[in-house]
LOLOPA-626223 format. One record per residue: residue number from 1; residue in three letters; x negated, y negated, z negated of N, C-alpha, C, O in turn. Coordinates in pm, 1 decimal, always signed. Layout:
N
ATOM  seq  type  n.east  n.north  n.up  ca.east  ca.north  ca.up  c.east  c.north  c.up  o.east  o.north  o.up
ATOM  NUM  Ala  X  Y  Z  X  Y  Z  X  Y  Z  X  Y  Z
...
% end
This chain:
130
ATOM  seq  type  n.east  n.north  n.up  ca.east  ca.north  ca.up  c.east  c.north  c.up  o.east  o.north  o.up
ATOM  1  Met  -82.6  +120.1  +0.0  +0.0  +0.0  +0.0  -86.8  -126.3  +0.0  -55.2  -224.1  +67.8
ATOM  2  Lys  -195.8  -123.4  -76.2  -280.8  -241.5  -83.3  -340.6  -274.8  +53.8  -353.0  -391.7  +90.4
ATOM  3  His  -377.2  -171.0  +128.5  -434.4  -194.2  +260.9  -331.6  -261.4  +352.7  -367.3  -345.4  +435.3
ATOM  4  Arg  -207.0  -224.8  +338.1  -100.9  -285.9  +417.8  -87.7  -434.2  +383.2  -72.9  -517.5  +472.6
ATOM  5  Leu  -93.0  -467.4  +255.1  -85.1  -607.8  +213.5  -200.3  -688.8  +271.4  -181.6  -803.5  +312.1
ATOM  6  Glu  -318.7  -629.8  +275.1  -435.0  -698.8  +333.2  -411.1  -729.8  +481.3  -441.9  -839.2  +528.7
ATOM  7  Arg  -356.6  -633.2  +552.5  -328.5  -654.8  +694.9  -220.9  -760.6  +715.0  -231.9  -843.9  +805.0
ATOM  8  Val  -117.1  -757.9  +632.1  -10.0  -857.3  +642.9  -64.6  -995.7  +611.3  -31.4  -1092.1  +680.3
ATOM  9  Arg  -148.0  -1007.2  +507.8  -207.7  -1137.5  +473.5  -291.9  -1191.5  +588.2  -282.2  -1309.2  +623.0
ATOM  10  Ala  -374.1  -1105.6  +646.6  -458.7  -1149.7  +758.1  -374.0  -1191.9  +877.9  -405.3  -1290.3  +944.9
ATOM  11  Leu  -268.9  -1118.9  +904.3  -181.3  -1151.0  +1016.4  -108.6  -1283.5  +994.3  -99.7  -1366.0  +1085.2
ATOM  12  Ile  -57.2  -1303.2  +874.1  +11.2  -1429.2  +841.7  -85.7  -1545.7  +850.3  -51.0  -1651.3  +903.1
ATOM  13  Lys  -206.3  -1528.0  +799.3  -307.2  -1634.4  +804.8  -338.1  -1673.5  +948.8  -343.0  -1792.0  +981.8
ATOM  14  Arg  -358.7  -1574.9  +1033.4  -391.5  -1602.0  +1173.3  -275.6  -1669.7  +1246.1  -295.9  -1769.3  +1315.5
ATOM  15  Glu  -155.7  -1617.1  +1231.0  -40.6  -1670.8  +1303.3  -2.2  -1809.9  +1253.0  +32.5  -1896.8  +1332.9
ATOM  16  Leu  -8.0  -1831.6  +1122.5  +21.2  -1965.5  +1070.6  -81.6  -2066.4  +1118.3  -47.4  -2180.5  +1149.7
ATOM  17  Gly  -208.1  -2024.7  +1124.0  -311.8  -2112.9  +1175.9  -282.1  -2157.7  +1317.1  -298.8  -2274.9  +1350.9
ATOM  18  Val  -238.0  -2064.8  +1399.3  -203.0  -2097.7  +1538.2  -83.2  -2191.8  +1541.7  -83.6  -2290.1  +1615.8
ATOM  19  Leu  +20.1  -2162.1  +1461.6  +140.4  -2246.0  +1460.2  +110.1  -2387.9  +1412.6  +158.5  -2485.1  +1470.5
ATOM  20  Ile  +30.6  -2398.9  +1308.1  -2.4  -2531.1  +1253.3  -84.2  -2610.8  +1354.1  -59.7  -2729.7  +1375.0
ATOM  21  Gln  -180.3  -2545.5  +1415.8  -264.0  -2614.9  +1514.5  -181.6  -2658.4  +1636.0  -202.7  -2767.1  +1689.8
ATOM  22  Arg  -89.5  -2575.1  +1678.3  -11.9  -2602.0  +1799.1  +101.2  -2702.8  +1775.8  +124.9  -2789.4  +1860.0
ATOM  23  Asp  +170.4  -2692.0  +1663.2  +295.5  -2765.5  +1644.9  +287.8  -2889.2  +1555.6  +374.6  -2976.0  +1564.7
ATOM  24  Leu  +187.8  -2899.5  +1471.0  +184.1  -3010.3  +1374.8  +65.5  -3101.4  +1400.1  -39.5  -3058.2  +1447.7
ATOM  25  Thr  +84.5  -3228.6  +1367.3  -26.2  -3324.2  +1372.2  -42.0  -3386.2  +1233.9  +55.7  -3410.3  +1163.0
ATOM  26  Phe  -166.1  -3411.1  +1197.9  -198.3  -3464.6  +1066.5  -286.3  -3588.1  +1081.3  -347.7  -3610.4  +1185.7
ATOM  27  Ala  -291.3  -3667.4  +975.3  -375.3  -3787.5  +974.8  -522.6  -3752.6  +954.3  -610.2  -3833.6  +984.5
ATOM  28  Val  -549.8  -3633.8  +903.5  -687.7  -3592.0  +877.5  -740.6  -3512.3  +996.6  -662.5  -3453.6  +1071.5
ATOM  29  Pro  -872.1  -3509.8  +1014.5  -927.4  -3443.0  +1131.7  -924.7  -3290.2  +1124.8  -923.8  -3224.4  +1228.8
ATOM  30  Leu  -923.4  -3232.9  +1004.8  -932.5  -3088.0  +994.7  -841.7  -3035.6  +884.6  -853.0  -3076.1  +769.0
ATOM  31  Val  -752.2  -2945.7  +921.2  -666.3  -2874.9  +827.1  -681.6  -2727.5  +859.2  -665.7  -2686.5  +974.2
ATOM  32  Ser  -712.4  -2647.5  +757.6  -727.7  -2504.3  +783.2  -666.1  -2423.3  +670.7  -656.8  -2468.7  +556.7
ATOM  33  Ile  -624.7  -2304.0  +704.6  -571.8  -2210.9  +605.6  -689.2  -2132.4  +550.9  -759.2  -2062.6  +624.3
ATOM  34  Val  -709.6  -2144.8  +420.6  -823.4  -2080.0  +356.5  -788.6  -1937.7  +314.5  -868.0  -1845.6  +333.5
ATOM  35  Asn  -670.3  -1920.3  +257.8  -633.0  -1789.6  +206.2  -482.0  -1776.6  +203.4  -410.2  -1876.5  +198.7
ATOM  36  Val  -434.7  -1654.3  +206.3  -293.1  -1624.1  +192.7  -280.8  -1517.6  +84.3  -347.3  -1414.2  +89.2
ATOM  37  Asp  -195.6  -1544.2  -12.4  -169.3  -1447.8  -117.9  -22.1  -1413.1  -110.6  +62.9  -1501.9  -116.6
ATOM  38  Ile  +9.0  -1286.7  -97.9  +147.3  -1244.2  -78.7  +186.9  -1147.5  -189.7  +106.5  -1064.8  -232.6
ATOM  39  Thr  +310.2  -1158.4  -235.5  +358.3  -1068.1  -340.2  +379.5  -928.8  -281.3  +405.0  -915.3  -161.7
ATOM  40  Pro  +369.1  -826.0  -364.2  +384.5  -688.8  -313.3  +519.7  -660.9  -246.4  +528.6  -574.3  -159.3
ATOM  41  Asp  +625.1  -733.7  -286.3  +755.8  -712.4  -223.5  +772.9  -793.2  -94.7  +879.0  -788.9  -32.5
ATOM  42  Leu  +668.8  -866.7  -54.5  +664.7  -945.9  +69.4  +766.6  -1059.9  +72.5  +803.1  -1106.5  +180.4
ATOM  43  Lys  +812.8  -1105.2  -43.0  +914.0  -1210.4  -44.1  +856.3  -1350.1  -65.8  +922.3  -1448.8  -33.4
ATOM  44  Gln  +736.7  -1360.6  -119.1  +672.4  -1489.4  -142.8  +530.0  -1485.3  -89.2  +458.2  -1386.9  -107.4
ATOM  45  Ala  +490.4  -1592.8  -23.2  +353.0  -1605.5  +24.9  +299.6  -1741.1  -19.4  +361.1  -1844.6  +6.3
ATOM  46  His  +185.6  -1739.5  -85.6  +118.1  -1862.0  -127.2  +8.8  -1889.1  -24.5  -84.5  -1810.3  -8.7
ATOM  47  Ile  +21.9  -2000.6  +44.1  -69.2  -2037.2  +151.2  -162.9  -2145.0  +97.9  -119.1  -2255.5  +65.9
ATOM  48  Phe  -291.4  -2113.1  +88.5  -390.6  -2207.8  +38.8  -453.2  -2280.7  +157.6  -510.8  -2219.4  +247.5
ATOM  49  Val  -440.1  -2412.8  +155.0  -479.0  -2497.4  +267.7  -593.1  -2588.6  +224.0  -596.5  -2636.0  +110.5
ATOM  50  Ser  -685.3  -2611.9  +315.3  -794.6  -2705.0  +291.3  -786.0  -2816.1  +394.5  -756.2  -2791.6  +511.4
ATOM  51  Ala  -812.3  -2939.0  +350.0  -809.0  -3053.5  +440.6  -920.4  -3149.2  +402.8  -949.4  -3169.9  +285.0
ATOM  52  Ile  -981.6  -3206.7  +503.3  -1085.8  -3306.6  +481.7  -1018.9  -3443.0  +472.7  -936.2  -3478.6  +556.6
ATOM  53  Gly  -1055.4  -3518.6  +370.0  -999.2  -3652.5  +355.5  -980.5  -3688.7  +209.9  -1020.4  -3614.7  +119.9
ATOM  54  Ser  -919.7  -3803.1  +188.2  -896.6  -3851.7  +52.2  -782.6  -3773.9  -12.6  -715.8  -3693.4  +52.4
ATOM  55  Asp  -761.5  -3799.0  -140.8  -651.5  -3733.3  -211.3  -516.8  -3767.8  -149.7  -428.2  -3682.8  -141.7
ATOM  56  Ala  -501.3  -3892.8  -106.1  -376.0  -3934.5  -43.0  -355.7  -3860.5  +89.6  -243.9  -3820.1  +121.8
ATOM  57  Asp  -463.2  -3843.0  +166.0  -454.6  -3769.7  +292.3  -417.0  -3623.9  +267.8  -334.0  -3567.4  +339.1
ATOM  58  Arg  -478.1  -3564.2  +167.4  -448.8  -3424.4  +137.2  -306.2  -3408.1  +87.0  -240.7  -3308.3  +117.0
ATOM  59  Lys  -257.8  -3505.5  +10.7  -119.3  -3500.9  -34.8  -25.0  -3512.1  +85.4  +78.7  -3446.0  +89.9
ATOM  60  Ser  -61.3  -3594.7  +180.7  +17.0  -3610.2  +302.7  +23.4  -3479.9  +382.2  +126.9  -3447.6  +440.7
ATOM  61  Val  -87.0  -3405.3  +384.4  -90.6  -3277.0  +453.5  +9.1  -3180.6  +389.2  +86.2  -3114.3  +458.6
ATOM  62  Leu  +6.8  -3173.4  +255.8  +101.2  -3085.1  +186.4  +245.6  -3126.0  +211.3  +332.1  -3040.5  +230.3
ATOM  63  Glu  +272.0  -3256.2  +211.2  +407.9  -3304.5  +237.0  +453.5  -3266.6  +378.0  +568.1  -3226.2  +397.9
ATOM  64  Thr  +363.9  -3279.6  +474.9  +397.1  -3243.1  +612.2  +426.4  -3093.8  +623.4  +522.4  -3053.4  +688.9
ATOM  65  Leu  +343.4  -3012.6  +559.1  +365.4  -2868.4  +562.8  +497.4  -2831.0  +495.1  +571.6  -2746.9  +545.8
ATOM  66  Glu  +526.4  -2892.6  +382.0  +653.0  -2863.9  +312.8  +772.7  -2908.8  +396.3  +875.6  -2841.2  +399.4
ATOM  67  Arg  +759.4  -3020.9  +462.8  +867.5  -3071.9  +546.4  +897.2  -2977.0  +663.2  +1012.0  -2965.1  +706.2
ATOM  68  His  +794.6  -2910.4  +713.7  +809.8  -2818.8  +827.2  +811.3  -2672.1  +783.7  +798.9  -2582.6  +867.3
ATOM  69  Arg  +826.2  -2647.4  +654.8  +820.1  -2511.4  +602.1  +921.7  -2418.1  +668.6  +886.7  -2307.9  +710.9
ATOM  70  Ser  +1046.4  -2462.1  +677.7  +1149.4  -2373.5  +733.0  +1123.4  -2342.6  +880.5  +1145.9  -2229.9  +924.7
ATOM  71  Thr  +1077.0  -2440.2  +956.1  +1044.7  -2417.2  +1097.4  +927.6  -2320.6  +1110.0  +930.9  -2228.5  +1191.7
ATOM  72  Leu  +823.6  -2341.7  +1028.7  +708.4  -2251.6  +1032.0  +749.2  -2110.2  +992.3  +704.2  -2012.3  +1051.8
ATOM  73  Gln  +834.2  -2101.0  +891.8  +879.7  -1970.7  +845.4  +960.7  -1899.0  +954.3  +946.5  -1778.3  +974.2
ATOM  74  His  +1044.9  -1974.5  +1023.9  +1124.3  -1916.4  +1131.5  +1034.9  -1869.2  +1245.9  +1052.0  -1758.3  +1296.6
ATOM  75  Glu  +940.5  -1952.3  +1286.3  +848.4  -1913.8  +1394.1  +763.4  -1794.2  +1352.6  +734.0  -1706.6  +1433.9
ATOM  76  Leu  +724.5  -1791.4  +1226.1  +645.7  -1679.1  +1175.7  +727.0  -1549.5  +1183.6  +673.1  -1443.9  +1216.8
ATOM  77  Ser  +856.5  -1558.0  +1153.0  +941.5  -1438.5  +1157.9  +954.6  -1385.5  +1301.6  +974.7  -1265.7  +1321.8
ATOM  78  Arg  +943.6  -1472.5  +1398.8  +950.6  -1429.8  +1538.8  +819.5  -1366.6  +1585.5  +819.5  -1280.6  +1673.6
ATOM  79  Arg  +707.5  -1409.7  +1526.0  +575.9  -1362.5  +1568.8  +526.8  -1242.0  +1489.7  +451.6  -1159.7  +1541.9
ATOM  80  Val  +569.1  -1231.2  +1363.2  +525.8  -1122.2  +1276.2  +650.0  -1043.1  +1236.8  +735.9  -1093.0  +1164.0
ATOM  81  Ile  +658.7  -922.9  +1284.0  +776.3  -840.3  +1258.1  +750.0  -753.4  +1134.4  +679.6  -652.7  +1140.8
ATOM  82  Ile  +808.2  -795.3  +1023.0  +804.3  -718.0  +899.0  +944.2  -720.7  +838.5  +1029.5  -799.0  +880.2
ATOM  83  Lys  +966.5  -634.8  +740.2  +1100.0  -621.2  +682.3  +1151.6  -753.9  +628.4  +1265.2  -792.3  +656.0
ATOM  84  Phe  +1069.5  -823.4  +552.3  +1105.3  -953.9  +498.5  +1004.2  -1056.0  +549.3  +884.2  -1029.4  +555.3
ATOM  85  Thr  +1054.2  -1171.2  +584.9  +962.2  -1281.0  +613.1  +946.0  -1356.9  +482.1  +1044.3  -1406.0  +426.7
ATOM  86  Pro  +825.1  -1367.1  +432.8  +807.0  -1429.5  +301.0  +837.2  -1579.0  +302.8  +822.2  -1646.4  +404.8
ATOM  87  Arg  +879.9  -1628.3  +187.9  +898.5  -1772.6  +170.4  +759.9  -1832.8  +154.7  +680.3  -1786.1  +73.1
ATOM  88  Leu  +731.2  -1935.1  +231.7  +598.9  -1996.5  +232.4  +588.8  -2103.2  +124.7  +673.0  -2192.7  +117.2
ATOM  89  Asn  +486.4  -2093.8  +41.8  +457.1  -2192.6  -61.8  +316.8  -2245.9  -34.9  +218.4  -2173.0  -47.9
ATOM  90  Phe  +308.0  -2372.1  +2.4  +178.5  -2430.7  +37.7  +113.2  -2492.7  -84.5  +177.7  -2561.5  -163.6
ATOM  91  Lys  -17.2  -2466.6  -98.4  -96.5  -2521.9  -208.8  -230.0  -2568.2  -152.8  -284.1  -2508.0  -60.1
ATOM  92  Met  -282.1  -2675.1  -209.8  -410.8  -2727.2  -166.0  -521.8  -2647.0  -234.0  -520.3  -2627.5  -355.5
ATOM  93  Asp  -616.4  -2601.7  -154.9  -731.9  -2529.1  -206.8  -845.5  -2628.4  -223.8  -889.3  -2691.2  -127.4
ATOM  94  Asp  -892.3  -2642.1  -345.4  -997.0  -2740.6  -372.4  -1131.2  -2674.8  -401.8  -1217.4  -2737.3  -463.7
ATOM  95  Ser  -1151.0  -2551.4  -359.5  -1275.8  -2481.6  -389.2  -1396.1  -2548.3  -322.1  -1505.4  -2548.2  -378.7
ATOM  96  Ile  -1378.1  -2604.6  -203.7  -1488.9  -2671.4  -135.5  -1530.2  -2795.0  -214.0  -1649.3  -2820.0  -232.6
ATOM  97  Glu  -1432.1  -2872.7  -260.2  -1463.4  -2992.4  -338.9  -1530.1  -2955.6  -471.2  -1622.9  -3023.7  -514.9
ATOM  98  Arg  -1483.2  -2847.6  -535.4  -1545.2  -2803.7  -661.1  -1688.5  -2761.6  -637.6  -1776.3  -2794.0  -717.6
ATOM  99  Gly  -1714.2  -2689.3  -528.4  -1850.5  -2647.0  -496.2  -1941.3  -2765.3  -468.5  -2055.4  -2768.7  -514.4
ATOM  100  Thr  -1891.4  -2861.8  -394.0  -1968.7  -2982.1  -364.6  -1999.4  -3059.1  -492.9  -2111.4  -3106.3  -512.6
ATOM  101  Arg  -1899.6  -3071.1  -579.4  -1919.8  -3140.8  -706.5  -2023.4  -3069.0  -791.9  -2105.7  -3134.0  -856.4
ATOM  102  Leu  -2020.6  -2935.7  -793.4  -2117.4  -2858.8  -869.7  -2258.8  -2879.8  -816.6  -2353.1  -2892.0  -894.8
ATOM  103  Ile  -2274.0  -2883.9  -685.5  -2405.9  -2908.3  -626.2  -2457.4  -3046.7  -665.7  -2575.1  -3062.4  -698.3
ATOM  104  His  -2368.9  -3147.2  -662.7  -2411.2  -3281.8  -701.8  -2451.3  -3286.5  -849.7  -2547.4  -3354.6  -885.6
ATOM  105  Ile  -2379.9  -3216.0  -933.2  -2414.3  -3212.2  -1075.6  -2550.1  -3146.0  -1094.6  -2632.6  -3193.8  -1172.5
ATOM  106  Met  -2573.2  -3036.1  -1023.5  -2702.7  -2968.1  -1034.5  -2815.4  -3057.7  -983.3  -2923.7  -3060.3  -1041.7
ATOM  107  Asp  -2790.9  -3130.5  -875.5  -2891.5  -3223.6  -824.0  -2922.3  -3331.7  -926.8  -3038.1  -3367.8  -947.6
ATOM  108  Asp  -2817.6  -3382.8  -990.9  -2837.2  -3486.6  -1091.7  -2915.9  -3435.3  -1211.3  -2990.7  -3510.8  -1273.3
ATOM  109  Leu  -2899.8  -3309.0  -1243.7  -2971.7  -3250.9  -1357.2  -3113.4  -3207.4  -1320.2  -3191.0  -3167.7  -1407.2
ATOM  110  Gly  -3146.6  -3214.5  -1193.7  -3280.2  -3176.1  -1149.8  -3295.5  -3026.5  -1133.0  -3407.5  -2975.5  -1134.0
ATOM  111  Leu  -3186.4  -2956.0  -1117.6  -3191.5  -2811.3  -1102.4  -3183.4  -2769.4  -956.8  -3145.4  -2656.4  -926.1
ATOM  112  Lys  -3218.2  -2858.2  -869.2  -3211.3  -2828.9  -726.2  -3307.9  -2715.3  -694.0  -3425.4  -2719.1  -730.2
ATOM  113  His  -3256.5  -2616.1  -626.3  -3336.8  -2500.2  -589.2  -3414.3  -2531.3  -461.6  -3356.9  -2576.3  -362.4
ATOM  114  Gln  -3544.2  -2507.1  -465.1  -3625.0  -2529.3  -346.1  -3649.5  -2396.8  -276.2  -3661.8  -2292.4  -340.3
ATOM  115  Asn  -3656.3  -2402.2  -145.7  -3692.5  -2284.5  -68.5  -3842.1  -2261.2  -84.0  -3917.5  -2357.7  -96.6
ATOM  116  Pro  -3887.8  -2134.6  -83.5  -4032.3  -2108.1  -92.2  -4110.2  -2175.8  +19.9  -4225.9  -2213.2  +0.2
ATOM  117  Glu  -4049.4  -2192.3  +137.0  -4117.3  -2258.6  +248.0  -4141.1  -2405.5  +215.5  -4244.3  -2461.9  +252.1
ATOM  118  Asp  -4044.3  -2468.1  +145.8  -4059.9  -2607.6  +106.9  -4176.0  -2623.4  +10.2  -4250.4  -2721.1  +18.3
ATOM  119  Glu  -4192.5  -2527.8  -81.8  -4301.2  -2534.9  -179.2  -4436.0  -2524.2  -109.7  -4531.0  -2593.0  -147.0
ATOM  120  Glu  -4445.0  -2436.4  -6.5  -4570.6  -2421.8  +67.3  -4604.4  -2551.2  +139.5  -4720.5  -2592.0  +142.1
ATOM  121  Glu  -4504.5  -2616.5  +198.4  -4528.9  -2742.2  +267.9  -4574.6  -2848.6  +170.5  -4661.9  -2929.0  +203.1
ATOM  122  Asp  -4516.1  -2850.5  +50.2  -4556.9  -2947.1  -50.4  -4702.1  -2924.3  -90.8  -4774.3  -3021.2  -114.4
ATOM  123  Asp  -4747.9  -2797.3  -99.7  -4884.4  -2766.0  -136.0  -4981.1  -2814.4  -28.7  -5090.4  -2861.4  -60.4
ATOM  124  Glu  -4942.2  -2803.5  +97.1  -5029.8  -2845.8  +206.7  -5051.4  -2996.5  +204.8  -5159.0  -3044.3  +240.8
ATOM  125  His  -4949.6  -3071.8  +162.8  -4960.5  -3217.2  +160.1  -5017.1  -3268.1  +28.2  -5040.3  -3388.1  +13.4
ATOM  126  Asp  -5039.3  -3180.3  -66.0  -5094.1  -3217.8  -195.3  -5244.1  -3242.3  -177.4  -5315.2  -3154.9  -127.8
ATOM  127  Pro  -5293.2  -3360.7  -217.3  -5436.2  -3388.1  -197.4  -5525.7  -3296.6  -279.0  -5643.5  -3282.0  -246.3
ATOM  128  Arg  -5474.3  -3235.2  -383.2  -5555.2  -3143.5  -463.7  -5569.7  -3007.3  -396.5  -5656.4  -2928.5  -434.3
ATOM  129  His  -5485.0  -2979.1  -297.0  -5485.0  -2850.1  -228.9  -5599.4  -2848.9  -127.2  -5610.0  -2939.1  -44.1
ATOM  130  Val  -5682.9  -2748.8  -133.9  -5799.1  -2739.2  -44.0  -5780.1  -2628.8  +54.4  -5867.0  -2605.1  +138.2
% end
């Protein structure tokens, strides 16, 4: 059963991505579906969306998706044939912003990881290195 849910999630993610790209326009340059989480009874689907832009822009993306939810759900039911077409619940995925913030915090603390190649280059430019 779990393998079936994985296939349904992947199918919904792909088809919704196509529908959103084809049918909707947004104020931000990039909107993508990051993940789809579906309940085992296939009645609810949580669609995690990522968008580049300010908080107001991202809120606008969610509002647009919610406004077109029923149309997207109907089109999805025509493209994906399953017993139940899940109700779509859109949520903003902020994992990219959290990761970026974590990198900036680490940089500020001086914990920036250097590549071994960078260290070798630094040694070559060090006047003490012979």
